[in-house]
C-alpha positions as CSV (number, residue, x, y, z in Angstrom):
1,M,-47.5,-42.7,101.8
2,A,-49.2,-39.5,100.6
3,F,-51.6,-39.8,103.5
4,A,-48.7,-40.1,106.0
5,V,-47.1,-37.0,104.6
6,L,-50.4,-35.0,104.9
7,L,-50.9,-36.3,108.4
8,V,-47.4,-35.1,109.5
9,V,-47.9,-31.7,107.8
10,G,-51.3,-31.3,109.4
11,I,-50.0,-32.2,112.9
12,A,-47.1,-29.7,112.5
13,A,-49.5,-27.0,111.4
14,Y,-51.8,-27.7,114.3
15,Y,-48.8,-27.7,116.7
16,N,-47.6,-24.3,115.4
17,Y,-51.0,-22.8,115.7
18,T,-51.4,-24.2,119.2
19,V,-48.1,-22.7,120.3
20,A,-49.1,-19.4,118.8
21,V,-52.4,-19.4,120.7
22,Q,-50.7,-20.4,124.0
23,N,-48.1,-17.6,123.6
24,A,-50.5,-14.9,122.6
25,P,-51.4,-12.1,125.1
26,S,-54.8,-12.5,126.7
27,G,-57.5,-10.8,124.6
28,Q,-55.3,-11.0,121.4
29,D,-57.3,-11.9,118.3
30,I,-55.2,-14.9,117.3
31,T,-56.9,-15.4,113.9
32,V,-56.4,-11.9,112.7
33,T,-52.9,-11.5,114.1
34,A,-51.8,-14.9,112.7
35,T,-53.2,-14.1,109.3
36,H,-51.4,-10.7,109.2
37,F,-48.2,-12.4,110.3
38,R,-48.4,-15.1,107.6
39,M,-49.0,-12.5,104.9
40,L,-46.5,-9.9,106.2
41,S,-43.7,-12.5,106.9
42,Q,-43.8,-13.4,103.2
43,A,-43.9,-9.8,101.9
44,H,-40.7,-8.1,100.7
45,T,-41.5,-4.5,99.9
46,D,-39.6,-3.4,103.0
47,V,-36.0,-3.2,101.7
48,C,-32.8,-1.6,102.8
49,A,-31.5,0.7,100.1
50,N,-29.7,4.0,99.9
51,I,-27.9,3.3,103.2
52,G,-26.8,6.5,104.9
53,N,-28.2,8.7,102.2
54,Q,-30.9,10.8,103.8
55,Q,-31.9,12.7,100.6
56,A,-32.2,9.5,98.6
57,N,-34.3,7.9,101.2
58,I,-36.5,11.0,101.5
59,N,-36.9,10.9,97.7
60,Y,-37.7,7.2,97.7
61,I,-40.4,7.6,100.4
62,N,-41.9,10.6,98.7
63,S,-42.0,8.8,95.4
64,L,-44.3,6.1,96.8
65,S,-47.9,6.2,95.8
66,D,-50.3,6.7,98.6
67,S,-51.7,3.2,98.1
68,T,-48.3,1.6,98.5
69,Y,-47.4,-0.3,101.7
70,L,-43.9,-1.0,103.0
71,Q,-44.5,-4.6,104.1
72,G,-42.4,-7.4,105.6
73,S,-39.0,-7.3,107.3
74,C,-35.9,-6.1,105.7
75,C,-33.0,-7.8,107.5
76,T,-34.1,-11.0,109.2
77,P,-37.3,-13.2,109.2
78,M,-40.1,-12.0,111.3
79,D,-40.7,-13.7,114.7
80,Y,-44.4,-14.4,115.6
81,S,-44.2,-13.8,119.3
82,H,-42.2,-10.6,118.8
83,Y,-44.6,-9.4,116.2
84,V,-47.5,-10.0,118.5
85,S,-45.8,-8.1,121.3
86,Q,-45.0,-5.2,119.0
87,V,-48.6,-4.9,117.6
88,D,-50.0,-5.3,121.0
89,G,-47.7,-2.6,122.4
90,L,-48.5,-0.2,119.6
91,K,-52.2,-0.3,120.5
92,N,-51.3,1.9,123.4
93,Y,-50.6,4.7,121.0
94,T,-53.7,4.8,118.8
95,D,-54.4,8.3,119.9
96,I,-51.3,9.5,118.1
97,P,-52.0,9.1,114.4
98,I,-48.4,9.4,113.2
99,I,-47.4,6.2,115.1
100,P,-47.8,3.1,112.9
101,E,-50.2,0.4,114.1
102,D,-48.1,-2.3,112.5
103,P,-44.4,-1.9,112.0
104,Y,-44.4,-4.4,109.2
105,N,-47.2,-2.8,107.3
106,V,-46.6,1.0,106.9
107,S,-48.6,2.9,104.4
108,G,-46.9,5.2,101.9
109,V,-49.0,8.1,103.3
110,L,-47.8,7.5,106.9
111,A,-44.2,6.9,105.8
112,K,-44.3,10.3,104.0
113,Q,-45.7,12.0,107.0
114,M,-43.1,10.5,109.4
115,I,-40.2,11.3,107.1
116,S,-41.4,14.9,106.7
117,Y,-40.3,15.6,110.2
118,V,-36.7,14.3,109.8
119,S,-35.4,17.8,109.0
120,T,-37.1,19.3,112.0
121,N,-34.6,21.5,114.0
122,L,-34.9,20.6,117.6
123,T,-34.0,23.0,120.4
124,P,-30.8,22.1,122.3
125,A,-32.9,20.5,125.1
126,Q,-35.0,18.5,122.6
127,Q,-31.8,17.4,120.8
128,A,-30.4,16.2,124.1
129,I,-33.5,14.1,124.5
130,Y,-33.1,12.7,121.0
131,D,-29.4,11.9,121.5
132,H,-30.2,10.2,124.8
133,A,-32.9,8.1,123.1
134,V,-30.3,7.0,120.5
135,S,-27.9,5.9,123.2
136,M,-30.6,4.1,125.2
137,S,-31.8,2.2,122.2
138,G,-28.4,0.8,121.4
139,E,-28.8,1.4,117.6
140,G,-30.9,4.5,117.1
141,P,-34.1,4.7,115.1
142,C,-33.2,1.5,113.1
143,C,-30.4,-1.0,112.6
144,C,-29.1,0.7,109.5
145,Q,-29.7,4.1,107.9
146,C,-32.3,3.0,105.4
147,W,-35.8,4.5,104.8
148,A,-36.9,3.2,108.2
149,W,-34.1,5.0,110.0
150,Y,-35.2,8.4,108.6
151,T,-38.9,7.8,109.0
152,H,-38.4,6.7,112.6
153,A,-36.1,9.6,113.3
154,G,-38.7,12.0,111.9
155,L,-41.3,10.4,114.1
156,A,-39.1,10.8,117.1
157,K,-38.5,14.4,116.3
158,A,-42.3,15.0,116.0
159,L,-43.0,13.1,119.3
160,I,-40.3,15.2,121.1
161,S,-41.2,18.6,119.6
162,Q,-45.0,18.2,119.4
163,Y,-45.9,15.8,122.2
164,G,-43.1,16.5,124.7
165,W,-41.9,12.9,124.8
166,N,-38.8,12.0,126.8
167,A,-35.9,9.7,125.8
168,Q,-37.3,6.6,127.4
169,Q,-40.6,7.0,125.5
170,V,-38.8,7.5,122.2
171,S,-36.6,4.5,122.8
172,N,-39.6,2.4,123.6
173,I,-41.5,3.4,120.5
174,W,-38.4,2.7,118.3
175,S,-38.4,-0.8,119.8
176,L,-42.1,-1.3,119.1
177,E,-41.8,0.0,115.5
178,D,-38.7,-1.9,114.6
179,C,-39.3,-3.5,111.2
180,C,-36.0,-5.3,110.8
181,G,-37.4,-8.7,111.8
182,G,-36.3,-11.2,114.4
183,Q,-36.5,-10.5,118.1
């Protein structure tokens, strides 16, 4: 009986791995990505707290030690194929150091840097770009006004004011750095 259970579990694990390999973008390192996904999908340091309270979220992020990582999803379980597409898409922005490489594994140092821009005063034209990005995204920087909302808002303000990004680019990066889980 125990052998039959182990056999079924082994077949299911092989099937899940095979599906992941078949659905991965070409050139994607399946082993590393799958390992990161397994670890991050079980992590729970990414939490929604202080909803709508900008100062409390700034204080929270700034209180993190530099060695801390905000890991996992906050709202719904992570989806492997969505995770792969996010990480793969973020590879296009490695030349911009304030953009996270992995939305489910953000260092305290990077979160502090992104949130430091949340109070940036944009020009009226830049604010119009930001506001248009919010309407394009359907939810703004995040699904709720938690730490991620304010860090992603800060990132957007930096990308608009320092890199000259437009609303579509900001909306796209918010989609790629979404750490809420699901698809």
